[in-house]
MDTraj code that builds the backbone (N, CA, C; nanometers):
import mdtraj as md
import numpy as np

residues = "MET VAL GLU LYS PRO LEU LEU LEU LYS GLU THR PHE LEU ARG ILE GLY GLU ASN ALA GLY LEU ASP LEU GLN GLY PRO HIS GLY GLU ALA LEU HIS ALA TYR LEU GLU GLY LEU LEU PRO LEU THR LYS SER LEU GLU GLU PHE ASP LEU THR GLY LEU GLU PRO PHE MET PRO SER LEU THR GLN LYS GLU".split()
xyz = np.array([
    [4.0202, -2.8602, -2.4693],
    [3.9359, -2.9717, -2.5019],
    [3.7240, -2.9705, -2.4937],
    [3.7059, -3.0318, -2.6263],
    [3.5363, -3.0108, -2.6353],
    [3.4840, -3.0825, -2.5935],
    [3.3831, -3.0774, -2.5385],
    [3.2750, -3.1939, -2.4278],
    [3.1892, -3.2500, -2.6289],
    [3.1523, -3.3769, -2.5746],
    [3.0860, -3.4515, -2.6828],
    [2.9427, -3.3959, -2.5989],
    [2.8255, -3.3413, -2.6852],
    [2.7697, -3.3001, -2.6937],
    [2.6788, -3.4383, -2.5965],
    [2.6258, -3.4044, -2.5049],
    [2.4803, -3.4886, -2.4564],
    [2.3723, -3.5940, -2.5208],
    [2.3138, -3.4934, -2.6138],
    [2.3106, -3.5998, -2.7516],
    [2.2923, -3.5376, -2.8814],
    [2.3051, -3.5847, -2.9192],
    [2.4018, -3.5944, -3.1189],
    [2.3483, -3.5882, -3.1297],
    [2.2732, -3.5242, -3.1736],
    [2.1957, -3.4367, -3.2995],
    [2.1377, -3.5253, -3.4673],
    [2.2720, -3.6870, -3.4617],
    [2.2141, -3.7512, -3.5479],
    [2.1330, -3.8208, -3.5019],
    [2.1429, -3.8914, -3.3475],
    [2.0573, -3.9555, -3.2358],
    [1.9471, -3.8137, -3.2546],
    [1.9301, -3.7513, -3.2207],
    [1.8167, -3.6635, -3.2156],
    [1.6788, -3.6952, -3.3003],
    [1.7750, -3.6167, -3.4528],
    [1.7473, -3.6644, -3.5731],
    [1.5569, -3.8379, -3.5407],
    [1.7110, -3.9447, -3.5262],
    [1.6814, -4.0733, -3.5106],
    [1.5217, -4.0550, -3.4360],
    [1.4804, -4.0083, -3.3467],
    [1.4446, -4.0161, -3.2666],
    [1.3059, -3.9869, -3.2824],
    [1.2901, -3.8763, -3.3390],
    [1.1698, -3.8526, -3.3687],
    [1.1593, -3.8439, -3.5060],
    [1.2304, -3.9523, -3.5952],
    [1.1795, -4.0103, -3.6439],
    [1.1032, -4.1580, -3.6313],
    [1.1888, -4.1703, -3.5253],
    [1.0760, -4.3051, -3.5034],
    [0.9494, -4.2876, -3.3994],
    [0.9037, -4.1582, -3.3741],
    [0.8057, -4.1688, -3.3017],
    [0.7890, -4.0460, -3.4338],
    [0.8128, -4.0841, -3.5795],
    [0.6796, -3.9972, -3.6177],
    [0.6851, -3.8310, -3.6222],
    [0.7864, -3.8104, -3.6377],
    [0.8007, -3.6700, -3.6294],
    [0.9062, -3.6370, -3.6977],
    [0.8498, -3.4500, -3.7301],
    [0.9656, -3.4595, -3.8354],
    [1.0876, -3.2709, -3.7681],
    [1.1503, -3.3464, -3.7997],
    [1.2923, -3.2452, -3.7068],
    [1.3402, -3.1498, -3.7751],
    [1.3213, -3.1807, -3.9222],
    [1.3720, -3.0926, -4.0205],
    [1.3729, -2.9045, -4.0140],
    [1.4759, -2.8983, -4.0507],
    [1.3868, -2.7545, -4.0572],
    [1.4534, -2.6604, -3.8577],
    [1.4215, -2.5965, -3.8830],
    [1.4163, -2.4212, -3.7678],
    [1.3503, -2.4925, -3.6443],
    [1.2456, -2.5751, -3.6398],
    [1.2007, -2.6052, -3.5498],
    [1.2633, -2.7143, -3.4939],
    [1.3149, -2.7953, -3.5571],
    [1.4172, -2.8507, -3.4716],
    [1.5361, -2.9116, -3.4693],
    [1.6380, -2.7622, -3.4693],
    [1.7474, -2.6682, -3.4651],
    [1.6861, -2.6264, -3.2784],
    [1.5712, -2.5620, -3.3362],
    [1.6139, -2.4958, -3.1862],
    [1.4726, -2.5708, -3.0502],
    [1.4739, -2.7211, -3.1095],
    [1.4625, -2.8167, -3.0251],
    [1.5410, -2.8527, -3.0418],
    [1.5717, -2.9101, -3.0428],
    [1.7545, -2.9429, -3.0396],
    [1.8819, -2.9537, -2.9259],
    [1.8680, -2.7534, -2.9454],
    [1.9767, -2.6951, -2.8577],
    [1.8448, -2.7259, -2.6877],
    [1.7669, -2.6661, -2.7552],
    [1.6613, -2.6645, -2.5885],
    [1.7573, -2.7888, -2.4696],
    [1.6826, -2.9292, -2.5885],
    [1.7786, -3.0037, -2.5090],
    [1.8462, -3.0284, -2.5081],
    [1.9810, -3.0189, -2.5702],
    [2.0727, -2.9789, -2.4916],
    [2.1196, -2.9236, -2.3964],
    [2.0524, -2.7896, -2.3558],
    [2.0612, -2.7141, -2.2177],
    [2.0258, -2.8159, -2.1636],
    [1.9498, -2.8631, -2.1473],
    [1.8471, -2.9216, -2.0536],
    [1.9118, -3.0615, -2.0076],
    [1.9418, -3.1383, -2.0967],
    [2.0601, -3.2406, -2.0676],
    [2.0688, -3.2073, -1.8988],
    [2.1911, -3.1019, -1.9302],
    [2.2991, -3.1752, -1.8031],
    [2.2222, -3.1113, -1.6859],
    [2.0800, -3.0115, -1.7263],
    [2.0314, -3.0200, -1.5583],
    [2.0108, -3.1963, -1.4936],
    [1.9797, -3.2498, -1.5979],
    [1.9197, -3.4110, -1.4929],
    [2.0173, -3.5117, -1.4214],
    [2.1426, -3.4021, -1.4230],
    [2.3140, -3.5242, -1.4013],
    [2.2860, -3.5226, -1.2840],
    [2.1900, -3.3619, -1.1918],
    [2.2284, -3.4105, -1.0739],
    [2.0584, -3.5697, -0.9894],
    [1.9936, -3.5587, -1.0710],
    [1.9235, -3.6994, -1.0026],
    [1.9764, -3.8207, -1.0960],
    [2.1152, -3.8557, -1.1235],
    [2.1180, -3.9934, -1.0996],
    [2.2514, -3.9591, -0.9454],
    [2.2815, -3.8564, -0.8155],
    [2.2416, -3.8630, -0.7283],
    [2.1523, -3.9088, -0.5623],
    [2.0784, -3.9280, -0.5938],
    [1.9901, -3.9869, -0.5593],
    [2.0040, -4.1130, -0.5612],
    [1.9361, -4.1553, -0.4100],
    [2.0141, -4.3162, -0.3714],
    [1.8013, -4.4174, -0.3752],
    [1.8067, -4.4899, -0.5219],
    [1.6585, -4.5356, -0.5116],
    [1.6193, -4.6830, -0.4778],
    [1.7575, -4.7116, -0.4576],
    [1.7405, -4.8645, -0.3612],
    [1.6253, -4.8657, -0.2340],
    [1.5892, -4.9491, -0.3026],
    [1.4714, -5.0015, -0.2446],
    [1.2814, -4.9678, -0.2587],
    [1.2900, -4.8643, -0.3878],
    [1.1563, -4.8402, -0.3865],
    [1.0913, -4.8342, -0.4981],
    [1.0188, -4.8897, -0.4488],
    [0.9010, -4.9305, -0.5548],
    [0.8598, -4.8838, -0.6760],
    [0.8886, -4.8240, -0.8123],
    [0.8549, -4.7190, -0.8493],
    [0.7466, -4.7057, -0.9310],
    [0.7162, -4.5840, -0.9443],
    [0.5094, -4.5090, -0.8916],
    [0.4463, -4.5465, -1.0516],
    [0.3327, -4.5880, -1.0102],
    [0.2691, -4.6216, -1.1460],
    [0.1311, -4.6029, -1.0883],
    [0.1554, -4.4897, -1.1382],
    [-0.0139, -4.4429, -1.1522],
    [-0.1357, -4.4506, -1.1801],
    [-0.2535, -4.4806, -1.1880],
    [-0.3825, -4.5545, -1.2773],
    [-0.3794, -4.5308, -1.3585],
    [-0.4023, -4.5886, -1.4310],
    [-0.4880, -4.5282, -1.6016],
    [-0.5542, -4.5178, -1.6372],
    [-0.7001, -4.5317, -1.5345],
    [-0.7954, -4.5759, -1.5292],
    [-0.9337, -4.4635, -1.5757],
    [-0.9905, -4.4216, -1.6435],
    [-1.0162, -4.2915, -1.6763],
    [-1.1847, -4.2959, -1.6158],
    [-1.1682, -4.1640, -1.5869],
    [-1.2387, -4.1060, -1.4269],
    [-1.4047, -4.0607, -1.5545],
    [-1.4961, -4.0513, -1.4560],
    [-1.6176, -4.1114, -1.5131],
    [-1.6717, -3.9429, -1.4974],
])
top = md.Topology()
chain = top.add_chain()
for i, resn in enumerate(residues, 1):
    res = top.add_residue(resn, chain, resSeq=i)
    for name in ("N", "CA", "C"):
        top.add_atom(name, md.element.get_by_symbol(name[0]), res)
traj = md.Trajectory(xyz[None], top)
């Protein structure tokens, strides 16, 4: 059985297009392959119970 990719190439290209990026060509291919390898590593983050925790909101003020 072949596993479905976590990030379809079409989705990757659409996200890049919406962000104003040109992901066609070898650079885009390499970035897509990198993300495909990285995404499975983030699966373990789903195991954390964050119930009741406030989101981290760092200050966005400029430092002088």
